[in-house]
Phi, psi and omega in degrees: 000134182284145178282142176300335181275347183286179179304131179081000181278185182299319182293334176291338180280343185307134179086359179264156177301327179297318180294317178297318179295323179296312179297316179299322179295319179293319177298314180298316179299318180295320177295317177296320177299317179299313179298319180295318180293321177294319178296317178301316179298317182294319183283315188262338185078002179248170178103192184282136176296149185301315184299309178296323179297311183294323179292321177295313181294322178298319178299311180294319181293324178288329173293321176294326176295323176296317177300316180297321178299318179294313182297323181281350181075030180293157176301148187303329179301331177294319178297314180299316180298317179295317180292323177294318178297321178297319178296318178295314179298320179295317179298319177296318178300315179297319180297317179298314182291325181295323180287334179089000000 
């Protein structure tokens, strides 16, 4: 089995328009998923409550933003900002879950 880091692997795609489009597609799908889950909750009254959902999604989306910054070759402060935002979102998510 070929390594993702090897020739032709995912890391070889870094900095290419294909890699950026892939990350952007995953981000877009995650945003649509979030909107669909919030709409489902509003219409049916069932599903994940908005606060835990949004904190979980924020954590994941900021990690994806960090990935996008790396793939796009952004200056390192953008990566640090995205990772710090992910850490804050994760802490908020844990606090919400800890309280129940």
